[in-house]
N, C-alpha and C positions, 0 to 999 in steps of 0.2 A: 495215220496222219496226226492231227491235233488231238483227236479223241484218245488215242493210246497214251500220249504224253500226260493228258489230264488224269486218266485212270491211274497211271503209275504214280503221279504226285498224290492223289487222294489216298491210294493204298499205303504209300509211305507215311503220310500224315497219320492215317488211322492206326497203323502199327505203332507209331510213336505214342499216340494218344492212349491206346490200350495198355502200353507199358508204363504209363504214368509220367511221361516226359512233360515237365511243366511248360516247356516252350511250345508244346503242341496244344495250347488251350483253345477254347471255342469262343472267347470273347476278349474284351480289352484286358490289358495286364492288371492283375489284382493289386499291384503296387500303387497304382494311381486311383485314389478314392473318387467315387462319383461325386459330382458337384452337388452340394446341398442346397435345398430351396430355402429362401429366407423364411423366418418365422412369421406366421400369420399375425396380422395386426389385431389386437383385441381392444374393444371399446371399453371405456371406463363407464360402468353402469351408473355411477353416481352423477356423472355429468351429462348423460344422455337424456335430453328432454325434461330435465328437472330444473325448476327454478330455485333460486337461493331461498333458504329458510328465513322468514322475517324474524327479527329479534324483538322480544317484548318491550314495550315502552315503559 
């Protein structure tokens, strides 16, 4: 029934995969790069919690 059809498809895919067929990959296509995360924000250490330096009179 359905089980035989699924087994046949898996066997066909596995045979193609073992032969190096690139269309029988195991994940998303390698042509589309993974989305990159935005760069983390870095705090300016000079402005964090520091008061301006007074100028001499």
